[in-house]
C-alpha positions as CSV (number, residue, x, y, z in Angstrom):
1,M,88.7,89.9,85.0
2,Y,90.2,93.4,85.6
3,L,87.8,94.2,88.5
4,W,88.5,90.8,90.1
5,F,92.3,91.4,89.8
6,R,91.9,94.9,91.3
7,K,89.9,93.6,94.2
8,Q,92.5,90.9,94.9
9,L,95.3,93.5,94.6
10,K,93.7,95.8,97.1
11,A,93.0,92.9,99.5
12,S,96.7,91.8,99.2
13,I,97.9,95.4,100.0
14,A,95.5,95.7,102.9
15,S,96.7,92.5,104.5
16,S,100.4,92.9,103.7
17,T,103.1,93.0,106.3
18,Y,103.5,96.8,105.8
19,Y,99.8,97.7,106.1
20,G,98.3,94.7,107.9
21,N,98.6,96.1,111.4
22,V,97.0,99.5,110.7
23,G,93.5,98.3,109.9
24,L,93.4,99.7,106.4
25,D,90.1,98.9,104.6
26,E,90.4,97.7,101.0
27,D,88.0,100.4,99.8
28,K,90.4,103.1,101.1
29,I,93.2,101.9,98.8
30,F,93.7,103.6,95.5
31,V,95.6,101.8,92.8
32,S,96.8,103.8,89.8
33,D,99.4,103.8,87.1
34,G,101.7,106.2,89.1
35,A,102.0,109.5,90.8
36,K,103.0,111.4,87.6
37,S,99.8,110.5,85.9
38,D,97.7,111.2,89.0
39,I,99.2,114.7,89.4
40,S,98.3,115.5,85.8
41,R,94.7,114.2,86.3
42,L,94.3,116.4,89.5
43,Q,95.5,119.4,87.5
44,V,92.8,118.7,84.9
45,L,90.2,118.3,87.6
46,F,90.9,121.8,89.0
47,G,91.0,123.5,85.6
48,S,93.4,126.0,84.1
49,N,92.5,129.2,86.2
50,V,94.3,128.1,89.3
51,T,97.8,128.6,90.8
52,I,99.5,125.4,91.5
53,A,102.2,124.8,94.1
54,V,105.3,122.6,93.5
55,Q,108.2,121.7,95.8
56,D,111.4,123.4,94.6
57,P,113.5,121.6,93.5
58,S,110.8,119.6,91.8
59,Y,110.5,116.7,89.5
60,P,110.4,118.4,86.1
61,D,107.2,116.7,84.9
62,Y,105.2,118.4,87.7
63,V,105.9,121.8,86.2
64,D,106.0,120.6,82.5
65,S,102.6,119.1,82.7
66,S,101.2,122.4,83.9
67,V,102.9,124.3,81.1
68,I,101.6,121.8,78.5
69,M,98.0,122.1,79.9
70,G,98.2,125.9,79.7
71,Q,98.0,126.5,83.5
72,T,101.0,128.7,83.7
73,A,101.7,132.3,82.8
74,Q,104.7,133.4,80.8
75,F,108.1,132.1,81.7
76,Q,110.0,134.7,83.8
77,K,113.6,134.5,82.4
78,D,115.1,136.6,85.2
79,M,113.8,134.2,87.9
80,E,113.8,131.1,85.7
81,K,110.3,130.3,86.8
82,H,106.8,130.2,85.3
83,G,104.0,132.4,86.4
84,N,100.9,130.9,88.2
85,I,103.2,128.4,90.0
86,A,104.0,128.8,93.6
87,Y,107.5,127.3,94.0
88,M,107.9,126.1,97.6
89,R,111.6,125.9,98.5
90,C,112.7,122.6,100.1
91,T,116.2,122.9,101.4
92,P,118.4,121.4,104.2
93,E,117.7,124.6,106.1
94,N,114.0,123.9,106.3
95,G,114.3,120.1,106.7
96,F,113.2,119.7,103.1
97,F,109.7,120.8,104.2
98,P,108.3,123.9,102.6
99,D,106.6,126.8,104.4
100,L,102.9,125.9,103.9
101,Y,101.9,129.4,105.0
102,M,103.7,131.3,102.2
103,S,101.6,133.6,100.1
């Protein structure tokens, strides 16, 4: 029943008013329980020895899930940031789009 429902949901999304004119195939649609869960799953996939990047300001769960999973270094009180996280500033000055070439 679940697989039938998921197939029907994907077909409905692909043919909807919003996506119907772009030729989106049903097999290219990913249905999940939400972005917050997906972000955490991606972090698990990449392991704990990586540096992650988050937009700044950021939804708190993006940083918190990294802390809980042990992917961050110590909290830096003077900067109010965690180590092993690249905070990418999003401000009106940069059109709320971070510099993707930052080191």
